TORKOL-4160 file (C-alpha; in steps of 0.2 Angstrom, whole numbers, padded with zeros to 4 digits, m for minus):
377
<pt num="1" X="0205" Y="m0253" Z="0146"/>
<pt num="2" X="0195" Y="m0253" Z="0130"/>
<pt num="3" X="0197" Y="m0266" Z="0116"/>
<pt num="4" X="0205" Y="m0254" Z="0104"/>
<pt num="5" X="0219" Y="m0250" Z="0117"/>
<pt num="6" X="0221" Y="m0269" Z="0121"/>
<pt num="7" X="0223" Y="m0273" Z="0102"/>
<pt num="8" X="0236" Y="m0259" Z="0100"/>
<pt num="9" X="0246" Y="m0265" Z="0115"/>
<pt num="10" X="0246" Y="m0283" Z="0109"/>
<pt num="11" X="0252" Y="m0278" Z="0092"/>
<pt num="12" X="0266" Y="m0267" Z="0100"/>
<pt num="13" X="0271" Y="m0282" Z="0111"/>
<pt num="14" X="0277" Y="m0291" Z="0095"/>
<pt num="15" X="0289" Y="m0276" Z="0090"/>
<pt num="16" X="0306" Y="m0272" Z="0097"/>
<pt num="17" X="0304" Y="m0260" Z="0112"/>
<pt num="18" X="0311" Y="m0244" Z="0104"/>
<pt num="19" X="0299" Y="m0246" Z="0088"/>
<pt num="20" X="0284" Y="m0251" Z="0099"/>
<pt num="21" X="0287" Y="m0235" Z="0109"/>
<pt num="22" X="0287" Y="m0224" Z="0094"/>
<pt num="23" X="0273" Y="m0233" Z="0085"/>
<pt num="24" X="0260" Y="m0232" Z="0100"/>
<pt num="25" X="0257" Y="m0213" Z="0098"/>
<pt num="26" X="0255" Y="m0215" Z="0079"/>
<pt num="27" X="0243" Y="m0229" Z="0081"/>
<pt num="28" X="0233" Y="m0219" Z="0094"/>
<pt num="29" X="0232" Y="m0204" Z="0082"/>
<pt num="30" X="0226" Y="m0215" Z="0068"/>
<pt num="31" X="0212" Y="m0222" Z="0079"/>
<pt num="32" X="0207" Y="m0205" Z="0085"/>
<pt num="33" X="0207" Y="m0199" Z="0067"/>
<pt num="34" X="0196" Y="m0214" Z="0062"/>
<pt num="35" X="0183" Y="m0209" Z="0076"/>
<pt num="36" X="0183" Y="m0191" Z="0069"/>
<pt num="37" X="0181" Y="m0198" Z="0051"/>
<pt num="38" X="0166" Y="m0208" Z="0057"/>
<pt num="39" X="0159" Y="m0193" Z="0066"/>
<pt num="40" X="0161" Y="m0182" Z="0050"/>
<pt num="41" X="0153" Y="m0194" Z="0039"/>
<pt num="42" X="0138" Y="m0197" Z="0050"/>
<pt num="43" X="0136" Y="m0179" Z="0053"/>
<pt num="44" X="0136" Y="m0176" Z="0034"/>
<pt num="45" X="0123" Y="m0189" Z="0032"/>
<pt num="46" X="0112" Y="m0181" Z="0046"/>
<pt num="47" X="0114" Y="m0164" Z="0038"/>
<pt num="48" X="0109" Y="m0170" Z="0021"/>
<pt num="49" X="0094" Y="m0179" Z="0028"/>
<pt num="50" X="0088" Y="m0164" Z="0038"/>
<pt num="51" X="0089" Y="m0173" Z="0055"/>
<pt num="52" X="0098" Y="m0159" Z="0064"/>
<pt num="53" X="0086" Y="m0146" Z="0058"/>
<pt num="54" X="0071" Y="m0157" Z="0063"/>
<pt num="55" X="0078" Y="m0160" Z="0080"/>
<pt num="56" X="0079" Y="m0142" Z="0083"/>
<pt num="57" X="0062" Y="m0137" Z="0076"/>
<pt num="58" X="0052" Y="m0150" Z="0085"/>
<pt num="59" X="0050" Y="m0157" Z="0103"/>
<pt num="60" X="0061" Y="m0172" Z="0107"/>
<pt num="61" X="0059" Y="m0185" Z="0094"/>
<pt num="62" X="0058" Y="m0204" Z="0094"/>
<pt num="63" X="0066" Y="m0214" Z="0080"/>
<pt num="64" X="0049" Y="m0217" Z="0071"/>
<pt num="65" X="0045" Y="m0198" Z="0074"/>
<pt num="66" X="0061" Y="m0193" Z="0066"/>
<pt num="67" X="0059" Y="m0205" Z="0052"/>
<pt num="68" X="0041" Y="m0199" Z="0048"/>
<pt num="69" X="0046" Y="m0181" Z="0048"/>
<pt num="70" X="0061" Y="m0184" Z="0037"/>
<pt num="71" X="0053" Y="m0197" Z="0026"/>
<pt num="72" X="0067" Y="m0209" Z="0030"/>
<pt num="73" X="0067" Y="m0227" Z="0035"/>
<pt num="74" X="0063" Y="m0229" Z="0054"/>
<pt num="75" X="0077" Y="m0242" Z="0057"/>
<pt num="76" X="0090" Y="m0231" Z="0049"/>
<pt num="77" X="0084" Y="m0216" Z="0059"/>
<pt num="78" X="0085" Y="m0226" Z="0075"/>
<pt num="79" X="0103" Y="m0232" Z="0072"/>
<pt num="80" X="0108" Y="m0214" Z="0068"/>
<pt num="81" X="0100" Y="m0207" Z="0084"/>
<pt num="82" X="0109" Y="m0221" Z="0094"/>
<pt num="83" X="0126" Y="m0217" Z="0086"/>
<pt num="84" X="0124" Y="m0198" Z="0089"/>
<pt num="85" X="0119" Y="m0202" Z="0107"/>
<pt num="86" X="0134" Y="m0213" Z="0110"/>
<pt num="87" X="0146" Y="m0200" Z="0102"/>
<pt num="88" X="0139" Y="m0187" Z="0113"/>
<pt num="89" X="0130" Y="m0175" Z="0101"/>
<pt num="90" X="0112" Y="m0180" Z="0106"/>
<pt num="91" X="0104" Y="m0183" Z="0123"/>
<pt num="92" X="0092" Y="m0198" Z="0125"/>
<pt num="93" X="0079" Y="m0193" Z="0138"/>
<pt num="94" X="0073" Y="m0210" Z="0143"/>
<pt num="95" X="0087" Y="m0223" Z="0139"/>
<pt num="96" X="0077" Y="m0237" Z="0148"/>
<pt num="97" X="0062" Y="m0237" Z="0136"/>
<pt num="98" X="0061" Y="m0248" Z="0121"/>
<pt num="99" X="0072" Y="m0242" Z="0107"/>
<pt num="100" X="0058" Y="m0235" Z="0097"/>
<pt num="101" X="0050" Y="m0226" Z="0112"/>
<pt num="102" X="0066" Y="m0217" Z="0117"/>
<pt num="103" X="0065" Y="m0198" Z="0114"/>
<pt num="104" X="0081" Y="m0188" Z="0108"/>
<pt num="105" X="0086" Y="m0170" Z="0108"/>
<pt num="106" X="0101" Y="m0161" Z="0103"/>
<pt num="107" X="0114" Y="m0156" Z="0117"/>
<pt num="108" X="0117" Y="m0138" Z="0121"/>
<pt num="109" X="0128" Y="m0129" Z="0108"/>
<pt num="110" X="0125" Y="m0143" Z="0094"/>
<pt num="111" X="0111" Y="m0133" Z="0085"/>
<pt num="112" X="0122" Y="m0118" Z="0083"/>
<pt num="113" X="0136" Y="m0129" Z="0074"/>
<pt num="114" X="0125" Y="m0142" Z="0065"/>
<pt num="115" X="0108" Y="m0135" Z="0062"/>
<pt num="116" X="0107" Y="m0116" Z="0061"/>
<pt num="117" X="0114" Y="m0110" Z="0044"/>
<pt num="118" X="0114" Y="m0092" Z="0049"/>
<pt num="119" X="0126" Y="m0094" Z="0063"/>
<pt num="120" X="0145" Y="m0090" Z="0061"/>
<pt num="121" X="0148" Y="m0106" Z="0070"/>
<pt num="122" X="0139" Y="m0117" Z="0057"/>
<pt num="123" X="0151" Y="m0131" Z="0052"/>
<pt num="124" X="0139" Y="m0145" Z="0046"/>
<pt num="125" X="0144" Y="m0140" Z="0028"/>
<pt num="126" X="0162" Y="m0144" Z="0032"/>
<pt num="127" X="0157" Y="m0163" Z="0035"/>
<pt num="128" X="0147" Y="m0163" Z="0019"/>
<pt num="129" X="0162" Y="m0156" Z="0009"/>
<pt num="130" X="0174" Y="m0168" Z="0016"/>
<pt num="131" X="0162" Y="m0183" Z="0012"/>
<pt num="132" X="0160" Y="m0176" Z="m0006"/>
<pt num="133" X="0179" Y="m0176" Z="m0007"/>
<pt num="134" X="0181" Y="m0194" Z="m0001"/>
<pt num="135" X="0169" Y="m0200" Z="m0014"/>
<pt num="136" X="0182" Y="m0195" Z="m0027"/>
<pt num="137" X="0197" Y="m0205" Z="m0020"/>
<pt num="138" X="0197" Y="m0217" Z="m0035"/>
<pt num="139" X="0198" Y="m0202" Z="m0047"/>
<pt num="140" X="0211" Y="m0193" Z="m0036"/>
<pt num="141" X="0222" Y="m0209" Z="m0036"/>
<pt num="142" X="0221" Y="m0209" Z="m0055"/>
<pt num="143" X="0225" Y="m0191" Z="m0056"/>
<pt num="144" X="0240" Y="m0193" Z="m0045"/>
<pt num="145" X="0246" Y="m0206" Z="m0057"/>
<pt num="146" X="0243" Y="m0197" Z="m0073"/>
<pt num="147" X="0247" Y="m0179" Z="m0068"/>
<pt num="148" X="0230" Y="m0173" Z="m0073"/>
<pt num="149" X="0216" Y="m0168" Z="m0062"/>
<pt num="150" X="0198" Y="m0169" Z="m0055"/>
<pt num="151" X="0187" Y="m0155" Z="m0061"/>
<pt num="152" X="0176" Y="m0145" Z="m0049"/>
<pt num="153" X="0160" Y="m0152" Z="m0058"/>
<pt num="154" X="0165" Y="m0170" Z="m0054"/>
<pt num="155" X="0163" Y="m0167" Z="m0035"/>
<pt num="156" X="0144" Y="m0164" Z="m0037"/>
<pt num="157" X="0131" Y="m0154" Z="m0028"/>
<pt num="158" X="0137" Y="m0159" Z="m0011"/>
<pt num="159" X="0154" Y="m0150" Z="m0014"/>
<pt num="160" X="0146" Y="m0135" Z="m0023"/>
<pt num="161" X="0132" Y="m0132" Z="m0010"/>
<pt num="162" X="0143" Y="m0136" Z="0005"/>
<pt num="163" X="0156" Y="m0123" Z="0001"/>
<pt num="164" X="0142" Y="m0110" Z="m0002"/>
<pt num="165" X="0133" Y="m0115" Z="0014"/>
<pt num="166" X="0150" Y="m0114" Z="0024"/>
<pt num="167" X="0154" Y="m0096" Z="0018"/>
<pt num="168" X="0136" Y="m0089" Z="0018"/>
<pt num="169" X="0135" Y="m0083" Z="0036"/>
<pt num="170" X="0151" Y="m0073" Z="0034"/>
<pt num="171" X="0146" Y="m0065" Z="0018"/>
<pt num="172" X="0129" Y="m0060" Z="0025"/>
<pt num="173" X="0135" Y="m0055" Z="0042"/>
<pt num="174" X="0153" Y="m0049" Z="0041"/>
<pt num="175" X="0157" Y="m0044" Z="0023"/>
<pt num="176" X="0150" Y="m0026" Z="0022"/>
<pt num="177" X="0154" Y="m0022" Z="0040"/>
<pt num="178" X="0169" Y="m0030" Z="0047"/>
<pt num="179" X="0179" Y="m0035" Z="0031"/>
<pt num="180" X="0176" Y="m0020" Z="0020"/>
<pt num="181" X="0177" Y="m0009" Z="0036"/>
<pt num="182" X="0196" Y="m0011" Z="0034"/>
<pt num="183" X="0194" Y="0000" Z="0018"/>
<pt num="184" X="0184" Y="0015" Z="0025"/>
<pt num="185" X="0186" Y="0025" Z="0009"/>
<pt num="186" X="0179" Y="0011" Z="m0001"/>
<pt num="187" X="0164" Y="0010" Z="0011"/>
<pt num="188" X="0161" Y="0028" Z="0008"/>
<pt num="189" X="0160" Y="0026" Z="m0010"/>
<pt num="190" X="0149" Y="0011" Z="m0009"/>
<pt num="191" X="0136" Y="0021" Z="0001"/>
<pt num="192" X="0137" Y="0036" Z="m0010"/>
<pt num="193" X="0128" Y="0042" Z="m0026"/>
<pt num="194" X="0129" Y="0039" Z="m0040"/>
<pt num="195" X="0127" Y="0020" Z="m0037"/>
<pt num="196" X="0144" Y="0011" Z="m0036"/>
<pt num="197" X="0148" Y="m0004" Z="m0047"/>
<pt num="198" X="0156" Y="m0020" Z="m0040"/>
<pt num="199" X="0163" Y="m0035" Z="m0049"/>
<pt num="200" X="0164" Y="m0051" Z="m0039"/>
<pt num="201" X="0176" Y="m0064" Z="m0046"/>
<pt num="202" X="0173" Y="m0082" Z="m0043"/>
<pt num="203" X="0156" Y="m0079" Z="m0035"/>
<pt num="204" X="0151" Y="m0097" Z="m0033"/>
<pt num="205" X="0133" Y="m0098" Z="m0027"/>
<pt num="206" X="0132" Y="m0079" Z="m0026"/>
<pt num="207" X="0131" Y="m0076" Z="m0007"/>
<pt num="208" X="0145" Y="m0064" Z="m0008"/>
<pt num="209" X="0136" Y="m0054" Z="m0021"/>
<pt num="210" X="0120" Y="m0055" Z="m0011"/>
<pt num="211" X="0129" Y="m0049" Z="0005"/>
<pt num="212" X="0137" Y="m0034" Z="m0004"/>
<pt num="213" X="0120" Y="m0029" Z="m0012"/>
<pt num="214" X="0111" Y="m0031" Z="0005"/>
<pt num="215" X="0124" Y="m0021" Z="0014"/>
<pt num="216" X="0125" Y="m0007" Z="0002"/>
<pt num="217" X="0107" Y="m0004" Z="m0005"/>
<pt num="218" X="0113" Y="0007" Z="m0019"/>
<pt num="219" X="0126" Y="m0003" Z="m0028"/>
<pt num="220" X="0126" Y="m0014" Z="m0043"/>
<pt num="221" X="0135" Y="m0030" Z="m0043"/>
<pt num="222" X="0141" Y="m0041" Z="m0057"/>
<pt num="223" X="0146" Y="m0059" Z="m0051"/>
<pt num="224" X="0157" Y="m0070" Z="m0062"/>
<pt num="225" X="0161" Y="m0088" Z="m0061"/>
<pt num="226" X="0167" Y="m0102" Z="m0072"/>
<pt num="227" X="0156" Y="m0116" Z="m0066"/>
<pt num="228" X="0139" Y="m0118" Z="m0075"/>
<pt num="229" X="0130" Y="m0126" Z="m0060"/>
<pt num="230" X="0137" Y="m0113" Z="m0048"/>
<pt num="231" X="0131" Y="m0099" Z="m0059"/>
<pt num="232" X="0113" Y="m0107" Z="m0060"/>
<pt num="233" X="0113" Y="m0109" Z="m0041"/>
<pt num="234" X="0119" Y="m0091" Z="m0039"/>
<pt num="235" X="0105" Y="m0084" Z="m0050"/>
<pt num="236" X="0092" Y="m0094" Z="m0040"/>
<pt num="237" X="0099" Y="m0087" Z="m0024"/>
<pt num="238" X="0099" Y="m0069" Z="m0031"/>
<pt num="239" X="0081" Y="m0071" Z="m0037"/>
<pt num="240" X="0076" Y="m0078" Z="m0020"/>
<pt num="241" X="0084" Y="m0064" Z="m0011"/>
<pt num="242" X="0074" Y="m0051" Z="m0022"/>
<pt num="243" X="0090" Y="m0043" Z="m0029"/>
<pt num="244" X="0089" Y="m0048" Z="m0047"/>
<pt num="245" X="0087" Y="m0029" Z="m0052"/>
<pt num="246" X="0104" Y="m0025" Z="m0044"/>
<pt num="247" X="0114" Y="m0041" Z="m0045"/>
<pt num="248" X="0118" Y="m0050" Z="m0061"/>
<pt num="249" X="0128" Y="m0067" Z="m0062"/>
<pt num="250" X="0138" Y="m0071" Z="m0078"/>
<pt num="251" X="0147" Y="m0087" Z="m0083"/>
<pt num="252" X="0163" Y="m0081" Z="m0089"/>
<pt num="253" X="0182" Y="m0083" Z="m0089"/>
<pt num="254" X="0189" Y="m0066" Z="m0086"/>
<pt num="255" X="0206" Y="m0072" Z="m0091"/>
<pt num="256" X="0200" Y="m0076" Z="m0109"/>
<pt num="257" X="0187" Y="m0063" Z="m0112"/>
<pt num="258" X="0188" Y="m0048" Z="m0101"/>
<pt num="259" X="0171" Y="m0042" Z="m0099"/>
<pt num="260" X="0168" Y="m0025" Z="m0107"/>
<pt num="261" X="0158" Y="m0019" Z="m0091"/>
<pt num="262" X="0171" Y="m0009" Z="m0082"/>
<pt num="263" X="0178" Y="0001" Z="m0074"/>
<pt num="264" X="0171" Y="m0005" Z="m0057"/>
<pt num="265" X="0173" Y="0004" Z="m0041"/>
<pt num="266" X="0177" Y="m0012" Z="m0032"/>
<pt num="267" X="0183" Y="m0029" Z="m0038"/>
<pt num="268" X="0183" Y="m0043" Z="m0026"/>
<pt num="269" X="0189" Y="m0061" Z="m0026"/>
<pt num="270" X="0185" Y="m0072" Z="m0011"/>
<pt num="271" X="0193" Y="m0089" Z="m0008"/>
<pt num="272" X="0195" Y="m0093" Z="m0026"/>
<pt num="273" X="0212" Y="m0086" Z="m0032"/>
<pt num="274" X="0221" Y="m0102" Z="m0027"/>
<pt num="275" X="0209" Y="m0113" Z="m0037"/>
<pt num="276" X="0212" Y="m0103" Z="m0053"/>
<pt num="277" X="0223" Y="m0111" Z="m0066"/>
<pt num="278" X="0229" Y="m0094" Z="m0072"/>
<pt num="279" X="0230" Y="m0083" Z="m0056"/>
<pt num="280" X="0242" Y="m0070" Z="m0064"/>
<pt num="281" X="0231" Y="m0067" Z="m0079"/>
<pt num="282" X="0216" Y="m0067" Z="m0067"/>
<pt num="283" X="0223" Y="m0053" Z="m0056"/>
<pt num="284" X="0228" Y="m0043" Z="m0072"/>
<pt num="285" X="0210" Y="m0044" Z="m0078"/>
<pt num="286" X="0204" Y="m0038" Z="m0061"/>
<pt num="287" X="0216" Y="m0024" Z="m0062"/>
<pt num="288" X="0209" Y="m0019" Z="m0079"/>
<pt num="289" X="0191" Y="m0021" Z="m0072"/>
<pt num="290" X="0195" Y="m0009" Z="m0058"/>
<pt num="291" X="0203" Y="0004" Z="m0069"/>
<pt num="292" X="0214" Y="0018" Z="m0062"/>
<pt num="293" X="0202" Y="0023" Z="m0048"/>
<pt num="294" X="0195" Y="0006" Z="m0043"/>
<pt num="295" X="0200" Y="m0005" Z="m0028"/>
<pt num="296" X="0205" Y="m0023" Z="m0029"/>
<pt num="297" X="0201" Y="m0034" Z="m0014"/>
<pt num="298" X="0207" Y="m0052" Z="m0013"/>
<pt num="299" X="0204" Y="m0064" Z="0002"/>
<pt num="300" X="0212" Y="m0081" Z="0001"/>
<pt num="301" X="0219" Y="m0094" Z="0013"/>
<pt num="302" X="0228" Y="m0090" Z="0029"/>
<pt num="303" X="0243" Y="m0101" Z="0026"/>
<pt num="304" X="0259" Y="m0099" Z="0036"/>
<pt num="305" X="0271" Y="m0087" Z="0029"/>
<pt num="306" X="0284" Y="m0101" Z="0025"/>
<pt num="307" X="0284" Y="m0120" Z="0025"/>
<pt num="308" X="0287" Y="m0127" Z="0042"/>
<pt num="309" X="0284" Y="m0145" Z="0048"/>
<pt num="310" X="0275" Y="m0150" Z="0058"/>
<pt num="311" X="0263" Y="m0136" Z="0055"/>
<pt num="312" X="0248" Y="m0130" Z="0065"/>
<pt num="313" X="0230" Y="m0136" Z="0063"/>
<pt num="314" X="0226" Y="m0123" Z="0050"/>
<pt num="315" X="0241" Y="m0128" Z="0039"/>
<pt num="316" X="0235" Y="m0146" Z="0041"/>
<pt num="317" X="0218" Y="m0142" Z="0036"/>
<pt num="318" X="0224" Y="m0132" Z="0021"/>
<pt num="319" X="0235" Y="m0146" Z="0015"/>
<pt num="320" X="0220" Y="m0158" Z="0016"/>
<pt num="321" X="0209" Y="m0147" Z="0006"/>
<pt num="322" X="0223" Y="m0145" Z="m0007"/>
<pt num="323" X="0227" Y="m0163" Z="m0009"/>
<pt num="324" X="0208" Y="m0168" Z="m0010"/>
<pt num="325" X="0200" Y="m0154" Z="m0019"/>
<pt num="326" X="0209" Y="m0138" Z="m0024"/>
<pt num="327" X="0225" Y="m0144" Z="m0032"/>
<pt num="328" X="0216" Y="m0158" Z="m0042"/>
<pt num="329" X="0203" Y="m0145" Z="m0048"/>
<pt num="330" X="0216" Y="m0133" Z="m0053"/>
<pt num="331" X="0226" Y="m0146" Z="m0062"/>
<pt num="332" X="0211" Y="m0152" Z="m0072"/>
<pt num="333" X="0215" Y="m0137" Z="m0084"/>
<pt num="334" X="0230" Y="m0140" Z="m0095"/>
<pt num="335" X="0244" Y="m0128" Z="m0091"/>
<pt num="336" X="0238" Y="m0124" Z="m0074"/>
<pt num="337" X="0249" Y="m0114" Z="m0062"/>
<pt num="338" X="0244" Y="m0128" Z="m0049"/>
<pt num="339" X="0244" Y="m0116" Z="m0035"/>
<pt num="340" X="0235" Y="m0127" Z="m0022"/>
<pt num="341" X="0226" Y="m0121" Z="m0006"/>
<pt num="342" X="0242" Y="m0117" Z="0003"/>
<pt num="343" X="0243" Y="m0100" Z="m0005"/>
<pt num="344" X="0257" Y="m0091" Z="0005"/>
<pt num="345" X="0258" Y="m0072" Z="0006"/>
<pt num="346" X="0274" Y="m0072" Z="m0004"/>
<pt num="347" X="0266" Y="m0082" Z="m0018"/>
<pt num="348" X="0251" Y="m0070" Z="m0019"/>
<pt num="349" X="0262" Y="m0055" Z="m0019"/>
<pt num="350" X="0273" Y="m0062" Z="m0033"/>
<pt num="351" X="0257" Y="m0066" Z="m0043"/>
<pt num="352" X="0251" Y="m0048" Z="m0040"/>
<pt num="353" X="0268" Y="m0040" Z="m0045"/>
<pt num="354" X="0268" Y="m0051" Z="m0061"/>
<pt num="355" X="0250" Y="m0045" Z="m0065"/>
<pt num="356" X="0255" Y="m0027" Z="m0064"/>
<pt num="357" X="0252" Y="m0021" Z="m0046"/>
<pt num="358" X="0264" Y="m0011" Z="m0037"/>
<pt num="359" X="0258" Y="m0013" Z="m0019"/>
<pt num="360" X="0250" Y="m0027" Z="m0009"/>
<pt num="361" X="0244" Y="m0023" Z="0009"/>
<pt num="362" X="0238" Y="m0036" Z="0021"/>
<pt num="363" X="0222" Y="m0029" Z="0029"/>
<pt num="364" X="0219" Y="m0030" Z="0048"/>
<pt num="365" X="0204" Y="m0042" Z="0047"/>
<pt num="366" X="0201" Y="m0056" Z="0059"/>
<pt num="367" X="0197" Y="m0073" Z="0051"/>
<pt num="368" X="0201" Y="m0090" Z="0056"/>
<pt num="369" X="0205" Y="m0096" Z="0038"/>
<pt num="370" X="0207" Y="m0081" Z="0027"/>
<pt num="371" X="0219" Y="m0067" Z="0024"/>
<pt num="372" X="0213" Y="m0051" Z="0016"/>
<pt num="373" X="0224" Y="m0041" Z="0003"/>
<pt num="374" X="0222" Y="m0024" Z="m0004"/>
<pt num="375" X="0230" Y="m0024" Z="m0021"/>
<pt num="376" X="0235" Y="m0007" Z="m0029"/>
<pt num="377" X="0241" Y="m0003" Z="m0046"/>
């Protein structure tokens, strides 16, 4: 029996039997969550320092070898490697050697999840995202007291970059084939002459714009975002992809100043509507940008159709994002609709009707966390 289990049983022994029986599963769940939290934070650290990538690109590494390759301190590298071996993500090839002589490598399947940014299974950014949220706990507690919020910019580069890195593989590998494949008439237009025009609302780091332009080599894309740092990051990504001639990134709030660049053949909004403080005016602006013949596509969270407790793992995750990131960000704008991450289909449909649409269809697109909606005027 491990020490943690012994401590829990000793604590339970001091409680009345019915209470102790009910408390034990809760205590066990909390201990499991603590272990998961430690794993996430250590993964976030290794991801930020480039440890997983180096362990993938090179032969098995010792702690001094990893430290030299990553320009980090050997003692920290050794402790990190030992923890990752203990937690089961890394294999130590010669455990009987002296600590600095032991060689380590990733276990099978780890690289695809933690080291390869092109894989659809890449989840290292999720750890970095939650670590960035945890750093805001004092500001979040104050926002909960005063009813204000914590703006997106306050979460810093780790939050901004991790969200972009998390969505990047889907945008580059699934957007133009699987996702837009549910709208065959739109695909035909995007592949035809004259070149179609696309507006991408809430484009973030620009990977959705890049995915669209790469998948449809004739189109022109305008990406719009509110956050200056995200806009700058998107412009760098677009330039690095060699697409600056067909993709333009604009810092603009389309609910205040609707860009005079329409009509567009396609207007998209991926995983951003629930963050917007004014979702109804945003949807109305998207409808105007699309004009009478354009298409509006919205992808947002795959929340349960109605509140039900306890919920499944997706619902638990969405509420976590909402409490720590999305709702505080939205509420940092006075007068916000305060939607939160748990955007249910009925709420989205209500927003759309109020914005002037007459029909909202859910598209047959498979995604673990998102639902795809075709909005029609």
